[in-house]
Phi, psi and omega in degrees: 000131172255133176238134182246147184221151178161200180255213180292347175282357178242327175223123183215185182281357168225169186301137175248181179305326181293323179292320179290326177295323182295332177297325182268336182227094190301323185277078183222134176240129183255116179255015178293155180206133179306140176081001184301136170267157182297327178297322180285324175301314180299318179297318180296321179299314181296333181276335190239337181282140182233160179306132181094347179289155166249126180239142177242120184246117172263093182298141184271192179296142180290336184265048174238150175234157178265129178253100185296324180296313178297319180300317180292328181278313188251347178078017175214170184280176183277327185093209184295135180276130183239006182275194185244005185288326183240150172270159178298324180294323177296315180295323176301310181297323179294319179295312181300316180297317180297318180294316179298312181295326178293316179295323177294317178300316181295318180298319182288336186248021176058043177246125178277122182245135174244121182265129173232170178223138178285330184229168172304122192304313184283351185256323186059227176246026180276347181071013175212154180281124179262134185254046177285151178290150177259110182279339180233136183280106179253358173058034186293343180294341180261003177288157176296168180304139178291156185294322181297316179294321178299317180293326178297322179279343180231072184295153177274147178279347180280145177276091188257119177284331178288134183279355179286151176302143178284165178306319182293325177293320176299318181295314181297323178294318179298316184288318188266337184244303186294310182306305179298326182295320183257358177080034178240128178280122183275128181296139179292145177235135184296142183301320181298324179291320178295320177298320178297316179297320178299315182294322176297319180297317178299317180297316181297317186290340181271353181283000000 
């Protein structure tokens, strides 16, 4: 069983890399949720991952917090934190700690974990590289390329107002990065079908 975790870069209103992976690997459960903070992703993994599972975690931006009240009302996370209660360094340390503890938890419980990142790890969604110290060794320098950087290098031809990766970008990331990383050959999908999915996505995002 493969289980996937992350934010809207893992589960969205159009197909993501996790959905394309499921086409090639049928036994897949997606626990991604829009707005997820890394602390909540870590909590979800501990609640749902079991011995023998393979899990793929696309960690979200470090500068996100989980809003339990919003989650109970709307069923999704808050997204980027914009208040004054926490400093960026505090959120950085919380994310690093959550990632480290999750990898330790997986190792102790015979769970194979593959770490991915939705954004440039040191940048998150702050638009600048933060040089905070890493108190826990998460070895992120050896992780595969983050999805945001991949999309920057592989732009979509669709005029998309939504800042999320398009279906075709998700597919290419799944095929070129995720598949080789976890050792799964991704089934080919016709270009015309991907273009159709992109157009549907553009239409949805403008509503």
